[in-house]
CHARMM internal coordinates of N, CA and C (Angstrom, degrees):
IC EDIT
DIST 1 N 1 CA 1.4216
DIST 1 CA 1 C 1.5227
ANGL 1 N 1 CA 1 C 110.90
DIST 1 C 2 N 1.3080
ANGL 1 CA 1 C 2 N 117.94
DIHE 1 N 1 CA 1 C 2 N 139.29
DIST 2 N 2 CA 1.4638
ANGL 1 C 2 N 2 CA 121.74
DIHE 1 CA 1 C 2 N 2 CA 178.98
DIST 2 CA 2 C 1.5022
ANGL 2 N 2 CA 2 C 110.15
DIHE 1 C 2 N 2 CA 2 C -71.32
DIST 2 C 3 N 1.3242
ANGL 2 CA 2 C 3 N 116.37
DIHE 2 N 2 CA 2 C 3 N 137.07
DIST 3 N 3 CA 1.4826
ANGL 2 C 3 N 3 CA 120.25
DIHE 2 CA 2 C 3 N 3 CA 177.40
DIST 3 CA 3 C 1.5318
ANGL 3 N 3 CA 3 C 109.48
DIHE 2 C 3 N 3 CA 3 C -74.58
DIST 3 C 4 N 1.3445
ANGL 3 CA 3 C 4 N 112.97
DIHE 3 N 3 CA 3 C 4 N 127.30
DIST 4 N 4 CA 1.4495
ANGL 3 C 4 N 4 CA 120.33
DIHE 3 CA 3 C 4 N 4 CA -178.24
DIST 4 CA 4 C 1.5336
ANGL 4 N 4 CA 4 C 110.89
DIHE 3 C 4 N 4 CA 4 C -80.47
DIST 4 C 5 N 1.3114
ANGL 4 CA 4 C 5 N 115.03
DIHE 4 N 4 CA 4 C 5 N 143.64
DIST 5 N 5 CA 1.4551
ANGL 4 C 5 N 5 CA 120.79
DIHE 4 CA 4 C 5 N 5 CA 174.28
DIST 5 CA 5 C 1.5416
ANGL 5 N 5 CA 5 C 106.66
DIHE 4 C 5 N 5 CA 5 C -91.56
DIST 5 C 6 N 1.3087
ANGL 5 CA 5 C 6 N 115.50
DIHE 5 N 5 CA 5 C 6 N 112.17
DIST 6 N 6 CA 1.4866
ANGL 5 C 6 N 6 CA 121.12
DIHE 5 CA 5 C 6 N 6 CA -172.96
DIST 6 CA 6 C 1.5594
ANGL 6 N 6 CA 6 C 110.48
DIHE 5 C 6 N 6 CA 6 C -111.60
DIST 6 C 7 N 1.2984
ANGL 6 CA 6 C 7 N 116.82
DIHE 6 N 6 CA 6 C 7 N 33.91
DIST 7 N 7 CA 1.4696
ANGL 6 C 7 N 7 CA 118.49
DIHE 6 CA 6 C 7 N 7 CA -179.65
DIST 7 CA 7 C 1.4657
ANGL 7 N 7 CA 7 C 115.05
DIHE 6 C 7 N 7 CA 7 C -84.30
DIST 7 C 8 N 1.3356
ANGL 7 CA 7 C 8 N 118.82
DIHE 7 N 7 CA 7 C 8 N -24.00
DIST 8 N 8 CA 1.4779
ANGL 7 C 8 N 8 CA 123.67
DIHE 7 CA 7 C 8 N 8 CA -171.96
DIST 8 CA 8 C 1.5301
ANGL 8 N 8 CA 8 C 110.34
DIHE 7 C 8 N 8 CA 8 C -104.87
DIST 8 C 9 N 1.3088
ANGL 8 CA 8 C 9 N 118.14
DIHE 8 N 8 CA 8 C 9 N 27.19
DIST 9 N 9 CA 1.4786
ANGL 8 C 9 N 9 CA 118.19
DIHE 8 CA 8 C 9 N 9 CA -179.54
DIST 9 CA 9 C 1.5376
ANGL 9 N 9 CA 9 C 105.88
DIHE 8 C 9 N 9 CA 9 C -118.45
DIST 9 C 10 N 1.3058
ANGL 9 CA 9 C 10 N 113.36
DIHE 9 N 9 CA 9 C 10 N 164.01
DIST 10 N 10 CA 1.5005
ANGL 9 C 10 N 10 CA 121.86
DIHE 9 CA 9 C 10 N 10 CA -178.34
DIST 10 CA 10 C 1.4791
ANGL 10 N 10 CA 10 C 109.32
DIHE 9 C 10 N 10 CA 10 C -94.78
DIST 10 C 11 N 1.2989
ANGL 10 CA 10 C 11 N 117.65
DIHE 10 N 10 CA 10 C 11 N 121.43
DIST 11 N 11 CA 1.4742
ANGL 10 C 11 N 11 CA 124.81
DIHE 10 CA 10 C 11 N 11 CA 177.15
DIST 11 CA 11 C 1.5241
ANGL 11 N 11 CA 11 C 109.55
DIHE 10 C 11 N 11 CA 11 C -94.41
DIST 11 C 12 N 1.3819
ANGL 11 CA 11 C 12 N 114.38
DIHE 11 N 11 CA 11 C 12 N 140.53
DIST 12 N 12 CA 1.5048
ANGL 11 C 12 N 12 CA 120.92
DIHE 11 CA 11 C 12 N 12 CA 178.64
DIST 12 CA 12 C 1.4976
ANGL 12 N 12 CA 12 C 107.24
DIHE 11 C 12 N 12 CA 12 C -119.42
DIST 12 C 13 N 1.3396
ANGL 12 CA 12 C 13 N 116.04
DIHE 12 N 12 CA 12 C 13 N 142.47
DIST 13 N 13 CA 1.4827
ANGL 12 C 13 N 13 CA 119.35
DIHE 12 CA 12 C 13 N 13 CA 168.18
DIST 13 CA 13 C 1.5159
ANGL 13 N 13 CA 13 C 108.12
DIHE 12 C 13 N 13 CA 13 C -134.09
DIST 13 C 14 N 1.3073
ANGL 13 CA 13 C 14 N 115.20
DIHE 13 N 13 CA 13 C 14 N 157.98
DIST 14 N 14 CA 1.4179
ANGL 13 C 14 N 14 CA 120.64
DIHE 13 CA 13 C 14 N 14 CA -176.27
DIST 14 CA 14 C 1.5120
ANGL 14 N 14 CA 14 C 112.32
DIHE 13 C 14 N 14 CA 14 C -63.63
DIST 14 C 15 N 1.2773
ANGL 14 CA 14 C 15 N 117.30
DIHE 14 N 14 CA 14 C 15 N 141.46
DIST 15 N 15 CA 1.4997
ANGL 14 C 15 N 15 CA 123.01
DIHE 14 CA 14 C 15 N 15 CA 177.80
DIST 15 CA 15 C 1.5241
ANGL 15 N 15 CA 15 C 108.62
DIHE 14 C 15 N 15 CA 15 C -67.80
DIST 15 C 16 N 1.3213
ANGL 15 CA 15 C 16 N 120.10
DIHE 15 N 15 CA 15 C 16 N -15.23
DIST 16 N 16 CA 1.4152
ANGL 15 C 16 N 16 CA 121.76
DIHE 15 CA 15 C 16 N 16 CA 177.43
DIST 16 CA 16 C 1.5116
ANGL 16 N 16 CA 16 C 114.66
DIHE 15 C 16 N 16 CA 16 C -93.83
DIST 16 C 17 N 1.3445
ANGL 16 CA 16 C 17 N 116.13
DIHE 16 N 16 CA 16 C 17 N 4.74
DIST 17 N 17 CA 1.4719
ANGL 16 C 17 N 17 CA 121.36
DIHE 16 CA 16 C 17 N 17 CA 177.34
DIST 17 CA 17 C 1.5057
ANGL 17 N 17 CA 17 C 109.59
DIHE 16 C 17 N 17 CA 17 C -68.08
DIST 17 C 18 N 1.3443
ANGL 17 CA 17 C 18 N 117.08
DIHE 17 N 17 CA 17 C 18 N 154.72
DIST 18 N 18 CA 1.4526
ANGL 17 C 18 N 18 CA 120.92
DIHE 17 CA 17 C 18 N 18 CA 179.68
DIST 18 CA 18 C 1.5500
ANGL 18 N 18 CA 18 C 110.24
DIHE 17 C 18 N 18 CA 18 C -110.62
DIST 18 C 19 N 1.3010
ANGL 18 CA 18 C 19 N 117.39
DIHE 18 N 18 CA 18 C 19 N -175.10
DIST 19 N 19 CA 1.4399
ANGL 18 C 19 N 19 CA 121.96
DIHE 18 CA 18 C 19 N 19 CA -177.40
DIST 19 CA 19 C 1.5201
ANGL 19 N 19 CA 19 C 112.95
DIHE 18 C 19 N 19 CA 19 C -71.50
DIST 19 C 20 N 1.3444
ANGL 19 CA 19 C 20 N 117.80
DIHE 19 N 19 CA 19 C 20 N -11.18
DIST 20 N 20 CA 1.4537
ANGL 19 C 20 N 20 CA 120.76
DIHE 19 CA 19 C 20 N 20 CA 178.64
DIST 20 CA 20 C 1.5182
ANGL 20 N 20 CA 20 C 112.94
DIHE 19 C 20 N 20 CA 20 C -78.65
DIST 20 C 21 N 1.2577
ANGL 20 CA 20 C 21 N 116.71
DIHE 20 N 20 CA 20 C 21 N -6.16
DIST 21 N 21 CA 1.5112
ANGL 20 C 21 N 21 CA 121.27
DIHE 20 CA 20 C 21 N 21 CA 179.25
DIST 21 CA 21 C 1.4965
ANGL 21 N 21 CA 21 C 111.62
DIHE 20 C 21 N 21 CA 21 C 101.13
DIST 21 C 22 N 1.3210
ANGL 21 CA 21 C 22 N 113.61
DIHE 21 N 21 CA 21 C 22 N 172.64
DIST 22 N 22 CA 1.4323
ANGL 21 C 22 N 22 CA 121.68
DIHE 21 CA 21 C 22 N 22 CA -176.79
DIST 22 CA 22 C 1.5340
ANGL 22 N 22 CA 22 C 107.94
DIHE 21 C 22 N 22 CA 22 C -166.28
DIST 22 C 23 N 1.3201
ANGL 22 CA 22 C 23 N 116.50
DIHE 22 N 22 CA 22 C 23 N -171.26
DIST 23 N 23 CA 1.4337
ANGL 22 C 23 N 23 CA 122.10
DIHE 22 CA 22 C 23 N 23 CA 174.10
DIST 23 CA 23 C 1.5217
ANGL 23 N 23 CA 23 C 111.18
DIHE 22 C 23 N 23 CA 23 C -91.36
DIST 23 C 24 N 1.2789
ANGL 23 CA 23 C 24 N 118.11
DIHE 23 N 23 CA 23 C 24 N 132.05
DIST 24 N 24 CA 1.4664
ANGL 23 C 24 N 24 CA 121.94
DIHE 23 CA 23 C 24 N 24 CA 174.57
DIST 24 CA 24 C 1.5121
ANGL 24 N 24 CA 24 C 109.17
DIHE 23 C 24 N 24 CA 24 C -105.40
DIST 24 C 25 N 1.2975
ANGL 24 CA 24 C 25 N 116.28
DIHE 24 N 24 CA 24 C 25 N 149.58
DIST 25 N 25 CA 1.4646
ANGL 24 C 25 N 25 CA 126.10
DIHE 24 CA 24 C 25 N 25 CA -176.89
DIST 25 CA 25 C 1.5409
ANGL 25 N 25 CA 25 C 109.29
DIHE 24 C 25 N 25 CA 25 C -124.37
DIST 25 C 26 N 1.3520
ANGL 25 CA 25 C 26 N 113.92
DIHE 25 N 25 CA 25 C 26 N 138.96
DIST 26 N 26 CA 1.4659
ANGL 25 C 26 N 26 CA 121.17
DIHE 25 CA 25 C 26 N 26 CA 176.55
DIST 26 CA 26 C 1.5185
ANGL 26 N 26 CA 26 C 105.83
DIHE 25 C 26 N 26 CA 26 C -132.61
DIST 26 C 27 N 1.3337
ANGL 26 CA 26 C 27 N 115.31
DIHE 26 N 26 CA 26 C 27 N 136.82
DIST 27 N 27 CA 1.4331
ANGL 26 C 27 N 27 CA 120.90
DIHE 26 CA 26 C 27 N 27 CA 175.44
DIST 27 CA 27 C 1.4938
ANGL 27 N 27 CA 27 C 108.94
DIHE 26 C 27 N 27 CA 27 C -100.81
DIST 27 C 28 N 1.3472
ANGL 27 CA 27 C 28 N 115.24
DIHE 27 N 27 CA 27 C 28 N 120.50
DIST 28 N 28 CA 1.4376
ANGL 27 C 28 N 28 CA 121.31
DIHE 27 CA 27 C 28 N 28 CA -173.30
DIST 28 CA 28 C 1.4975
ANGL 28 N 28 CA 28 C 113.33
DIHE 27 C 28 N 28 CA 28 C -88.87
DIST 28 C 29 N 1.3204
ANGL 28 CA 28 C 29 N 119.50
DIHE 28 N 28 CA 28 C 29 N 153.20
DIST 29 N 29 CA 1.4666
ANGL 28 C 29 N 29 CA 122.77
DIHE 28 CA 28 C 29 N 29 CA -177.19
DIST 29 CA 29 C 1.5110
ANGL 29 N 29 CA 29 C 114.70
DIHE 28 C 29 N 29 CA 29 C -54.26
DIST 29 C 30 N 1.2781
ANGL 29 CA 29 C 30 N 120.42
DIHE 29 N 29 CA 29 C 30 N -30.47
DIST 30 N 30 CA 1.4725
ANGL 29 C 30 N 30 CA 121.99
DIHE 29 CA 29 C 30 N 30 CA -179.24
DIST 30 CA 30 C 1.5327
ANGL 30 N 30 CA 30 C 113.52
DIHE 29 C 30 N 30 CA 30 C -86.17
DIST 30 C 31 N 1.3606
ANGL 30 CA 30 C 31 N 115.43
DIHE 30 N 30 CA 30 C 31 N 4.76
DIST 31 N 31 CA 1.4872
ANGL 30 C 31 N 31 CA 118.78
DIHE 30 CA 30 C 31 N 31 CA 177.80
DIST 31 CA 31 C 1.4788
ANGL 31 N 31 CA 31 C 110.92
DIHE 30 C 31 N 31 CA 31 C 96.67
DIST 31 C 32 N 1.3513
ANGL 31 CA 31 C 32 N 121.19
DIHE 31 N 31 CA 31 C 32 N -10.95
DIST 32 N 32 CA 1.4524
ANGL 31 C 32 N 32 CA 122.04
DIHE 31 CA 31 C 32 N 32 CA 175.14
DIST 32 CA 32 C 1.5224
ANGL 32 N 32 CA 32 C 110.39
DIHE 31 C 32 N 32 CA 32 C -71.10
DIST 32 C 33 N 1.3206
ANGL 32 CA 32 C 33 N 115.78
DIHE 32 N 32 CA 32 C 33 N 168.36
DIST 33 N 33 CA 1.4616
ANGL 32 C 33 N 33 CA 122.98
DIHE 32 CA 32 C 33 N 33 CA -178.04
DIST 33 CA 33 C 1.5252
ANGL 33 N 33 CA 33 C 107.11
DIHE 32 C 33 N 33 CA 33 C -130.66
DIST 33 C 34 N 1.3631
ANGL 33 CA 33 C 34 N 115.54
DIHE 33 N 33 CA 33 C 34 N 133.99
DIST 34 N 34 CA 1.4662
ANGL 33 C 34 N 34 CA 121.14
DIHE 33 CA 33 C 34 N 34 CA 178.73
DIST 34 CA 34 C 1.4800
ANGL 34 N 34 CA 34 C 108.25
DIHE 33 C 34 N 34 CA 34 C -110.43
DIST 34 C 35 N 1.3745
ANGL 34 CA 34 C 35 N 118.64
DIHE 34 N 34 CA 34 C 35 N 144.80
DIST 35 N 35 CA 1.4133
ANGL 34 C 35 N 35 CA 125.28
DIHE 34 CA 34 C 35 N 35 CA 175.82
DIST 35 CA 35 C 1.5419
ANGL 35 N 35 CA 35 C 108.76
DIHE 34 C 35 N 35 CA 35 C -125.08
DIST 35 C 36 N 1.3171
ANGL 35 CA 35 C 36 N 116.36
DIHE 35 N 35 CA 35 C 36 N 143.24
DIST 36 N 36 CA 1.4452
ANGL 35 C 36 N 36 CA 119.89
DIHE 35 CA 35 C 36 N 36 CA 173.92
DIST 36 CA 36 C 1.5276
ANGL 36 N 36 CA 36 C 110.36
DIHE 35 C 36 N 36 CA 36 C -150.18
DIST 36 C 37 N 1.3328
ANGL 36 CA 36 C 37 N 111.68
DIHE 36 N 36 CA 36 C 37 N 161.17
DIST 37 N 37 CA 1.5036
ANGL 36 C 37 N 37 CA 117.61
DIHE 36 CA 36 C 37 N 37 CA 177.31
DIST 37 CA 37 C 1.5482
ANGL 37 N 37 CA 37 C 106.68
DIHE 36 C 37 N 37 CA 37 C -85.66
DIST 37 C 38 N 1.3585
ANGL 37 CA 37 C 38 N 114.56
DIHE 37 N 37 CA 37 C 38 N 125.38
DIST 38 N 38 CA 1.4881
ANGL 37 C 38 N 38 CA 119.10
DIHE 37 CA 37 C 38 N 38 CA -177.48
DIST 38 CA 38 C 1.5355
ANGL 38 N 38 CA 38 C 110.64
DIHE 37 C 38 N 38 CA 38 C -65.35
DIST 38 C 39 N 1.3034
ANGL 38 CA 38 C 39 N 119.19
DIHE 38 N 38 CA 38 C 39 N -24.43
DIST 39 N 39 CA 1.4990
ANGL 38 C 39 N 39 CA 121.54
DIHE 38 CA 38 C 39 N 39 CA 176.83
DIST 39 CA 39 C 1.5320
ANGL 39 N 39 CA 39 C 112.02
DIHE 38 C 39 N 39 CA 39 C -72.95
DIST 39 C 40 N 1.3374
ANGL 39 CA 39 C 40 N 116.43
DIHE 39 N 39 CA 39 C 40 N -21.22
DIST 40 N 40 CA 1.4740
ANGL 39 C 40 N 40 CA 120.26
DIHE 39 CA 39 C 40 N 40 CA -177.30
DIST 40 CA 40 C 1.5320
ANGL 40 N 40 CA 40 C 110.70
DIHE 39 C 40 N 40 CA 40 C -135.11
DIST 40 C 41 N 1.3542
ANGL 40 CA 40 C 41 N 116.48
DIHE 40 N 40 CA 40 C 41 N 59.07
DIST 41 N 41 CA 1.4923
ANGL 40 C 41 N 41 CA 117.52
DIHE 40 CA 40 C 41 N 41 CA -173.03
DIST 41 CA 41 C 1.5517
ANGL 41 N 41 CA 41 C 112.36
DIHE 40 C 41 N 41 CA 41 C -66.88
DIST 41 C 42 N 1.3354
ANGL 41 CA 41 C 42 N 118.26
DIHE 41 N 41 CA 41 C 42 N -12.95
DIST 42 N 42 CA 1.4851
ANGL 41 C 42 N 42 CA 117.74
DIHE 41 CA 41 C 42 N 42 CA 179.20
DIST 42 CA 42 C 1.4819
ANGL 42 N 42 CA 42 C 113.32
DIHE 41 C 42 N 42 CA 42 C -80.89
DIST 42 C 43 N 1.3558
ANGL 42 CA 42 C 43 N 117.22
DIHE 42 N 42 CA 42 C 43 N -14.07
DIST 43 N 43 CA 1.4297
ANGL 42 C 43 N 43 CA 120.00
DIHE 42 CA 42 C 43 N 43 CA 178.66
DIST 43 CA 43 C 1.5316
ANGL 43 N 43 CA 43 C 110.17
DIHE 42 C 43 N 43 CA 43 C -76.95
DIST 43 C 44 N 1.3399
ANGL 43 CA 43 C 44 N 116.65
DIHE 43 N 43 CA 43 C 44 N 159.54
DIST 44 N 44 CA 1.5288
ANGL 43 C 44 N 44 CA 120.24
DIHE 43 CA 43 C 44 N 44 CA -179.51
DIST 44 CA 44 C 1.4949
ANGL 44 N 44 CA 44 C 110.78
DIHE 43 C 44 N 44 CA 44 C -59.12
DIST 44 C 45 N 1.3282
ANGL 44 CA 44 C 45 N 115.08
DIHE 44 N 44 CA 44 C 45 N 140.16
DIST 45 N 45 CA 1.4787
ANGL 44 C 45 N 45 CA 121.47
DIHE 44 CA 44 C 45 N 45 CA 176.05
DIST 45 CA 45 C 1.5196
ANGL 45 N 45 CA 45 C 110.55
DIHE 44 C 45 N 45 CA 45 C -83.45
DIST 45 C 46 N 1.2927
ANGL 45 CA 45 C 46 N 116.31
DIHE 45 N 45 CA 45 C 46 N 156.14
DIST 46 N 46 CA 1.4991
ANGL 45 C 46 N 46 CA 120.85
DIHE 45 CA 45 C 46 N 46 CA 171.41
DIST 46 CA 46 C 1.5503
ANGL 46 N 46 CA 46 C 106.18
DIHE 45 C 46 N 46 CA 46 C -89.59
DIST 46 C 47 N 1.3395
ANGL 46 CA 46 C 47 N 116.86
DIHE 46 N 46 CA 46 C 47 N 127.76
DIST 47 N 47 CA 1.4337
ANGL 46 C 47 N 47 CA 121.93
DIHE 46 CA 46 C 47 N 47 CA -178.48
DIST 47 CA 47 C 1.5130
ANGL 47 N 47 CA 47 C 111.64
DIHE 46 C 47 N 47 CA 47 C -113.30
DIST 47 C 48 N 1.3352
ANGL 47 CA 47 C 48 N 117.62
DIHE 47 N 47 CA 47 C 48 N 128.32
DIST 48 N 48 CA 1.4452
ANGL 47 C 48 N 48 CA 121.99
DIHE 47 CA 47 C 48 N 48 CA -177.63
DIST 48 CA 48 C 1.5838
ANGL 48 N 48 CA 48 C 110.38
DIHE 47 C 48 N 48 CA 48 C -122.12
DIST 48 C 49 N 1.2428
ANGL 48 CA 48 C 49 N 117.69
DIHE 48 N 48 CA 48 C 49 N 146.88
DIST 49 N 49 CA 1.4496
ANGL 48 C 49 N 49 CA 121.11
DIHE 48 CA 48 C 49 N 49 CA 176.11
DIST 49 CA 49 C 1.5031
ANGL 49 N 49 CA 49 C 109.19
DIHE 48 C 49 N 49 CA 49 C -67.58
DIST 49 C 50 N 1.3429
ANGL 49 CA 49 C 50 N 117.63
DIHE 49 N 49 CA 49 C 50 N 163.58
DIST 50 N 50 CA 1.4428
ANGL 49 C 50 N 50 CA 121.50
DIHE 49 CA 49 C 50 N 50 CA 177.55
DIST 50 CA 50 C 1.5074
ANGL 50 N 50 CA 50 C 110.68
DIHE 49 C 50 N 50 CA 50 C -61.71
DIST 50 C 51 N 1.2993
ANGL 50 CA 50 C 51 N 118.47
DIHE 50 N 50 CA 50 C 51 N -35.15
DIST 51 N 51 CA 1.5100
ANGL 50 C 51 N 51 CA 122.16
DIHE 50 CA 50 C 51 N 51 CA 177.96
DIST 51 CA 51 C 1.5014
ANGL 51 N 51 CA 51 C 110.54
DIHE 50 C 51 N 51 CA 51 C -67.00
DIST 51 C 52 N 1.3466
ANGL 51 CA 51 C 52 N 116.31
DIHE 51 N 51 CA 51 C 52 N -46.15
DIST 52 N 52 CA 1.4827
ANGL 51 C 52 N 52 CA 117.66
DIHE 51 CA 51 C 52 N 52 CA 178.62
DIST 52 CA 52 C 1.5415
ANGL 52 N 52 CA 52 C 112.10
DIHE 51 C 52 N 52 CA 52 C -61.23
DIST 52 C 53 N 1.3358
ANGL 52 CA 52 C 53 N 117.57
DIHE 52 N 52 CA 52 C 53 N -41.48
DIST 53 N 53 CA 1.4308
ANGL 52 C 53 N 53 CA 121.43
DIHE 52 CA 52 C 53 N 53 CA 179.51
DIST 53 CA 53 C 1.5564
ANGL 53 N 53 CA 53 C 110.41
DIHE 52 C 53 N 53 CA 53 C -64.26
DIST 53 C 54 N 1.3501
ANGL 53 CA 53 C 54 N 115.65
DIHE 53 N 53 CA 53 C 54 N -41.49
DIST 54 N 54 CA 1.4687
ANGL 53 C 54 N 54 CA 117.58
DIHE 53 CA 53 C 54 N 54 CA -179.72
DIST 54 CA 54 C 1.5463
ANGL 54 N 54 CA 54 C 109.73
DIHE 53 C 54 N 54 CA 54 C -64.19
DIST 54 C 55 N 1.2989
ANGL 54 CA 54 C 55 N 118.03
DIHE 54 N 54 CA 54 C 55 N -41.21
DIST 55 N 55 CA 1.4725
ANGL 54 C 55 N 55 CA 122.84
DIHE 54 CA 54 C 55 N 55 CA 176.93
DIST 55 CA 55 C 1.5504
ANGL 55 N 55 CA 55 C 111.35
DIHE 54 C 55 N 55 CA 55 C -61.26
DIST 55 C 56 N 1.3240
ANGL 55 CA 55 C 56 N 116.90
DIHE 55 N 55 CA 55 C 56 N -41.17
DIST 56 N 56 CA 1.4699
ANGL 55 C 56 N 56 CA 120.37
DIHE 55 CA 55 C 56 N 56 CA 177.51
DIST 56 CA 56 C 1.5102
ANGL 56 N 56 CA 56 C 110.58
DIHE 55 C 56 N 56 CA 56 C -63.53
DIST 56 C 57 N 1.3045
ANGL 56 CA 56 C 57 N 117.29
DIHE 56 N 56 CA 56 C 57 N -47.39
DIST 57 N 57 CA 1.4500
ANGL 56 C 57 N 57 CA 120.98
DIHE 56 CA 56 C 57 N 57 CA 179.57
DIST 57 CA 57 C 1.5321
ANGL 57 N 57 CA 57 C 112.76
DIHE 56 C 57 N 57 CA 57 C -60.31
DIST 57 C 58 N 1.3502
ANGL 57 CA 57 C 58 N 114.01
DIHE 57 N 57 CA 57 C 58 N -42.78
DIST 58 N 58 CA 1.4387
ANGL 57 C 58 N 58 CA 118.83
DIHE 57 CA 57 C 58 N 58 CA 178.77
DIST 58 CA 58 C 1.5401
ANGL 58 N 58 CA 58 C 111.26
DIHE 57 C 58 N 58 CA 58 C -61.25
DIST 58 C 59 N 1.3164
ANGL 58 CA 58 C 59 N 117.93
DIHE 58 N 58 CA 58 C 59 N -44.88
DIST 59 N 59 CA 1.4414
ANGL 58 C 59 N 59 CA 123.23
DIHE 58 CA 58 C 59 N 59 CA 177.99
DIST 59 CA 59 C 1.4997
ANGL 59 N 59 CA 59 C 110.87
DIHE 58 C 59 N 59 CA 59 C -63.34
DIST 59 C 60 N 1.3073
ANGL 59 CA 59 C 60 N 120.64
DIHE 59 N 59 CA 59 C 60 N -39.70
DIST 60 N 60 CA 1.4441
ANGL 59 C 60 N 60 CA 123.32
DIHE 59 CA 59 C 60 N 60 CA 179.67
DIST 60 CA 60 C 1.5346
ANGL 60 N 60 CA 60 C 110.23
DIHE 59 C 60 N 60 CA 60 C -67.88
DIST 60 C 61 N 1.2918
ANGL 60 CA 60 C 61 N 118.12
DIHE 60 N 60 CA 60 C 61 N -39.88
DIST 61 N 61 CA 1.4770
ANGL 60 C 61 N 61 CA 121.47
DIHE 60 CA 60 C 61 N 61 CA 176.69
DIST 61 CA 61 C 1.5066
ANGL 61 N 61 CA 61 C 113.99
DIHE 60 C 61 N 61 CA 61 C -65.75
DIST 61 C 62 N 1.3477
ANGL 61 CA 61 C 62 N 115.81
DIHE 61 N 61 CA 61 C 62 N -31.90
DIST 62 N 62 CA 1.4530
ANGL 61 C 62 N 62 CA 120.82
DIHE 61 CA 61 C 62 N 62 CA -178.69
DIST 62 CA 62 C 1.6099
ANGL 62 N 62 CA 62 C 110.48
DIHE 61 C 62 N 62 CA 62 C -87.31
DIST 62 C 63 N 1.3050
ANGL 62 CA 62 C 63 N 114.94
DIHE 62 N 62 CA 62 C 63 N -3.49
DIST 63 N 63 CA 1.4872
ANGL 62 C 63 N 63 CA 117.95
DIHE 62 CA 62 C 63 N 63 CA 176.86
DIST 63 CA 63 C 1.5254
ANGL 63 N 63 CA 63 C 113.00
DIHE 62 C 63 N 63 CA 63 C 84.69
DIST 63 C 64 N 1.3207
ANGL 63 CA 63 C 64 N 116.49
DIHE 63 N 63 CA 63 C 64 N 18.20
DIST 64 N 64 CA 1.4762
ANGL 63 C 64 N 64 CA 122.10
DIHE 63 CA 63 C 64 N 64 CA -176.09
DIST 64 CA 64 C 1.6019
ANGL 64 N 64 CA 64 C 110.18
DIHE 63 C 64 N 64 CA 64 C -60.61
DIST 64 C 65 N 1.3369
ANGL 64 CA 64 C 65 N 116.82
DIHE 64 N 64 CA 64 C 65 N -29.80
DIST 65 N 65 CA 1.4394
ANGL 64 C 65 N 65 CA 120.69
DIHE 64 CA 64 C 65 N 65 CA -175.87
DIST 65 CA 65 C 1.4995
ANGL 65 N 65 CA 65 C 112.93
DIHE 64 C 65 N 65 CA 65 C -102.91
DIST 65 C 66 N 1.3164
ANGL 65 CA 65 C 66 N 118.27
DIHE 65 N 65 CA 65 C 66 N 8.36
DIST 66 N 66 CA 1.4555
ANGL 65 C 66 N 66 CA 121.61
DIHE 65 CA 65 C 66 N 66 CA 179.40
DIST 66 CA 66 C 1.5425
ANGL 66 N 66 CA 66 C 109.07
DIHE 65 C 66 N 66 CA 66 C -68.90
DIST 66 C 67 N 1.2965
ANGL 66 CA 66 C 67 N 117.28
DIHE 66 N 66 CA 66 C 67 N 145.10
DIST 67 N 67 CA 1.5076
ANGL 66 C 67 N 67 CA 120.31
DIHE 66 CA 66 C 67 N 67 CA 178.60
DIST 67 CA 67 C 1.4887
ANGL 67 N 67 CA 67 C 109.70
DIHE 66 C 67 N 67 CA 67 C -79.02
END
COOR INIT
IC SEED 1 N 1 CA 1 C
IC BUILD
């Protein structure tokens, strides 16, 4: 897979994040979603298709990842 250049996109992080860092999210023009660690923004982001992201959100809302 070709490495995406993610420098010209807008990253979002939760308003409840602290100074220790958190996960940042970016919505890509093709509908995909990128995730990165705000403490290490220079490292490669994880990129998911719109379908993968929708499935993740659905699982989180249904408690699939609860301990």
